[in-house]
MARKE-41308 format. One record per residue (C-alpha): residue number from 1; residue in one letter; x, y, z. Coordinates in steps of 0.05 Angstrom, whole numbers, plus 32768, in hexadecimal, padded with zeros to 4 digits. Layout:
> seq / type / xx / yy / zz
> NUM / A / X / Y / Z
...
//
This chain:
> seq / type / xx / yy / zz
> 1 / X / 7E12 / 80EB / 81F3
> 2 / X / 7E3D / 80BA / 81CD
> 3 / X / 7E67 / 8082 / 81E8
> 4 / X / 7EAC / 8072 / 81CD
> 5 / X / 7EB2 / 802C / 81B2
> 6 / X / 7EF3 / 800B / 81C4
> 7 / X / 7F0E / 7FE0 / 818C
> 8 / X / 7F52 / 7FC0 / 8187
> 9 / X / 7F81 / 7FE5 / 8158
> 10 / X / 7FA5 / 7FA5 / 8146
> 11 / X / 7F88 / 7F6C / 811F
> 12 / X / 7FA7 / 7F2B / 8109
> 13 / X / 7FD9 / 7F29 / 8143
> 14 / X / 800A / 7F58 / 8120
> 15 / X / 8039 / 7F88 / 8143
> 16 / X / 8020 / 7FD1 / 8147
> 17 / X / 805F / 7FE6 / 8121
> 18 / X / 8046 / 7FBC / 80E6
> 19 / X / 8007 / 7FE6 / 80E1
> 20 / X / 802E / 8026 / 80EB
> 21 / X / 8059 / 8014 / 80AF
> 22 / X / 801B / 8005 / 8085
> 23 / X / 7FFB / 8047 / 809A
> 24 / X / 803A / 806E / 8088
> 25 / X / 803E / 804E / 8043
> 26 / X / 7FF4 / 805D / 8039
> 27 / X / 7FFD / 80A5 / 804E
> 28 / X / 803B / 80AE / 8022
> 29 / X / 8016 / 8093 / 7FE6
> 30 / X / 7FD8 / 80BE / 7FF4
> 31 / X / 8005 / 80FB / 7FF9
> 32 / X / 801A / 80EF / 7FB1
> 33 / X / 8059 / 80C6 / 7FB7
> 34 / X / 8060 / 8099 / 7F7A
> 35 / X / 806D / 804E / 7F7E
> 36 / X / 80B6 / 8052 / 7F69
> 37 / X / 80C5 / 8082 / 7FA2
> 38 / X / 809F / 8056 / 7FD3
> 39 / X / 80CA / 801B / 7FBE
> 40 / X / 810A / 8043 / 7FC8
> 41 / X / 80F2 / 8058 / 800D
> 42 / X / 80E1 / 800F / 801C
> 43 / X / 8129 / 7FFC / 800B
> 44 / X / 8143 / 802F / 803D
> 45 / X / 8112 / 8016 / 8072
> 46 / X / 8127 / 7FCE / 8067
> 47 / X / 8170 / 7FE1 / 806F
> 48 / X / 816C / 8015 / 80A7
> 49 / X / 812C / 8011 / 80D0
> 50 / X / 8136 / 7FF3 / 8115
> 51 / X / 80F0 / 7FD4 / 8117
> 52 / X / 80E8 / 7F9A / 80E5
> 53 / X / 809D / 7F98 / 80EC
> 54 / X / 8097 / 7FE1 / 80D7
> 55 / X / 80BE / 7FD3 / 8097
> 56 / X / 8093 / 7F95 / 808C
> 57 / X / 8053 / 7FBE / 8092
> 58 / X / 806E / 7FF3 / 8063
> 59 / X / 8082 / 7FBD / 8031
> 60 / X / 803D / 7F9C / 8034
> 61 / X / 801A / 7FDD / 8022
> 62 / X / 804C / 7FEF / 7FEC
> 63 / X / 8042 / 7FAB / 7FCA
> 64 / X / 7FF7 / 7FB4 / 7FD0
> 65 / X / 7FFC / 7FF7 / 7FAD
> 66 / X / 8026 / 7FD5 / 7F77
> 67 / X / 7FF2 / 7F9F / 7F6C
> 68 / X / 7FB9 / 7FD2 / 7F6B
> 69 / X / 7FDC / 7FFC / 7F36
> 70 / X / 7FEB / 7FBE / 7F0C
> 71 / X / 7FA2 / 7FA8 / 7F10
> 72 / X / 7F8A / 7FEC / 7EFA
> 73 / X / 7FBC / 7FEC / 7EC0
> 74 / X / 7FA4 / 7FA7 / 7EA9
> 75 / X / 7F5B / 7FBC / 7EAD
> 76 / X / 7F69 / 7FFB / 7E85
> 77 / X / 7F8F / 7FD3 / 7E50
> 78 / X / 7F56 / 7FA1 / 7E4A
> 79 / X / 7F24 / 7FDA / 7E43
> 80 / X / 7F4E / 7FFD / 7E0F
> 81 / X / 7F56 / 7FBD / 7DE7
> 82 / X / 7F0C / 7FAD / 7DE9
> 83 / X / 7EF9 / 7FF4 / 7DD4
> 84 / X / 7F2E / 7FFB / 7D9E
> 85 / X / 7F28 / 7FB3 / 7D88
> 86 / X / 7EDE / 7FBC / 7D79
> 87 / X / 7EEC / 7FFB / 7D50
> 88 / X / 7F14 / 7FD8 / 7D1B
//
């Protein structure tokens, strides 16, 4: 028989809506929504969503996705330059 471990769903003292916004942005991105569309949705959320913390959480995840994609692009460019640069 197993016992359920009770763990707090909130860390860092943030509002639960903050984490709901982060989760929705994560789910949207995993479902195939591109970054440009996420940014447009974020604009609508900032303007229209009644819970500020939800929009803040969505924004935090969108900006993380942006930084992740930029880091991957930089790494791929460095690899391409090192491979192509050595071939000359």
